[in-house]
N, C-alpha and C positions, 0 to 999 in steps of 0.2 A: 074901703079900698078905693084907690084913685086909679082910673084907667087913662093911659096916654095913647094918643094917636101917633102912628109912625110918621116921621117927618118925610116929606116928599123931597127926593134928591134929583128929579128930572130937570131937563133944560126947558127954558121958556121958548115960546115961538120966536121971539125977537133974537134970542141967542142962536137958535137953529138957523134962522135966515142969515144972520151975520156970518156964521161959519160957512154956509153954502156960498155966500157972496165972495168970501175970501178964497175959497176953493176954486170958484169959477175964474177969479182973477189970476190965480196961480196957474191954472190950466191954460188959460188964454195966453199967458206969457211963455209957458214951456212948449206949447205946440209948435210955434215957428222954429224954435231951436231944434226940436226933434226932427222936423221936416228938413231943415238945412243939413242936419247930420246925415239923413238918408240920401239927400241929393249929392252931398260930398262923397258918400260911399259909392253911389252909382257911377259917378264920373271917374273915381279912382279905380273901381272894378273894371270899367270899360278900358281904361288905360292899361291895366294889367292884362286884359284879354288880348289887346293889340301887341303888347310886349311878348306874350307867349307865342303868338304866331310868328313874330320876328325870330324868336329863338328856334322855333320849329323849322322855319325856312332855312336858317343857317345850318342847322343840323342835317337837313335833307341834302343841301348842296354838298356838304362834306361827305355824307354817307354815300351819295351817288357818285362821288368823284366827278362832279359835273364839269364838262368842258366849257360850256357857255354859262352855267350857273342857273340859279332860280331867281325869278323876279317876283317881287311882292308889290302888287298894285293896291292903291288906296282910292276910295270912291269908285271901285270897280268890282264887279260888273255894273253896279248901280251906286248911287250916292249913299253914303253911310255903310258901304260894304267894303271888304278887303279880302284878297285871295292871292295865293302864290301860284306860279306856273313854272314848270320845268321848261328850259329852253334848249335841251339837247335832243338829238335824233334818237330813234330806236337803235340801241347798240347792236342789234342783230341785223337789221336791214339798212341801217344808216339813213333811214327815211323818216319823214315827219308824218304824223297822222292828221295834222292840220297846220295851217299857216298862221303864224303869229307875227304881228307887226314888230319890227326890230326897234330898239331904243332910238331916240331922236338924236339930234346933232350934239347934245351935251353928254352923250354916253361916253364911257371910258374905254370902249372898244369899238371897232369899226363896224357900223351896221351894214356895210356893203360887203363885208368879208364873206358872208354866207347867209342863207336864209335862216331865220329863227323859227322854230316850230314847237309843237307840244309833243313831248315824248310819251308814248304809252308806258304803262307800268310793266316791269319785267319781274315775273315771279309773284307768288301769292303774298309775300311779306312786304312788297314795295308799296309806297304811297302812290296813288294815281298821279298823273301829270299835273292835274289841278288839285290844289288843296281845297278843303271844305270852304264854301263861301261863309264868311263870318259877318255878323251884323252888329253895328253899334246900337245901343238902346234908343228908343224913341226920344226925340228932342236933343240927343247928343250927336255931335258931328265932328268932322275934321275941320280944323281952322286953317284957311288958306292964307292968312295974314303973313306976309313976308316969305311965302313959299317960292322955291325955285325949281323943285323937282317933284315928280309925281309917283316915283317908285323907288324901291331899294333892290339892288342887285347883290345876291349872295354868291360868293365863289367857293370852289372846292377847298381852298386854303383857309377858309373861315373868315376872309375879309369881306367888308361891306362897302358898297358905294351907292350914292344917290344918283339916279338916272332919270331921264324923261322917256317914257314908253309911249309910243303912238297908240292912240285909242284908249288910253287910260284916262283917269279923271284930272281934275285941276292940279296945279302945282301946289303941294302942301308941305313939302319937306324943305327945311332951311339948314344952313350950315352955321354952327356955333363953335368956333375954334376948330378942333380936329374931330368934332362929333357932328352927327346928323340929328336934327330935332324935328319931331312930328308932334303937333299940338291937337288935343281934342278939347272940345268946348261944350258947355251946357249954356248956350247963349241967353236963355230965358232968365237965368239966375246969375250969370256972369262967372261961372266956375270954369276953370281951365286946368288941364294937366299936360305937362310936357313929357314926352317919351323920348329919351335920349339914347342913341345907339352909337357906340364908338366904331371906328373903322376896323377894329378887330372883333367886333360882334358883342361887346358887353352892353347889356340893355338895362335901363333904369327908368322907373316911373317917378318923376319928381313930384312930391306932395308938399304944398306950401305949409 
């Protein structure tokens, strides 16, 4: 009787090292694409968050039937932050609980007509006079390139106008045709997203 040894079917050391080297090259190539995808997602998500606050501001101006409207400031109260503020007096006392600087000379209504202030909330279901302070993610900011206005004014009829509010941040909003455009940027990687809002309040985050 003749005995046979089982043939070895394993990989040699050279073959294993070759496979590992190829895998390392593929991983090194794929990682930057994966990181870029994450960064694109971050700046897009930041744009959508800003757009959501724009929509909320418009809805609150309509809901409150605001006489003076709601103003949404950018880079306020600090850089990279944004927040809306009600500009009407307390409907019961017709008084303000704080003084708020009126819009500047480029406003679409007369800043000398009356004082503008911060209205306290009325009832348990009302949003407070200030919206929640929202923050852009780290390293993402508002792009001031070409900006002319620093805030958006939302009226009770649903319309939107860009204005300059004293005490707010840099001019960030520009006009493009009949729309207002606010740009956020991830300068370290050169990513930008335009947030476009029409005069009747339609908001869109433009993704390249």
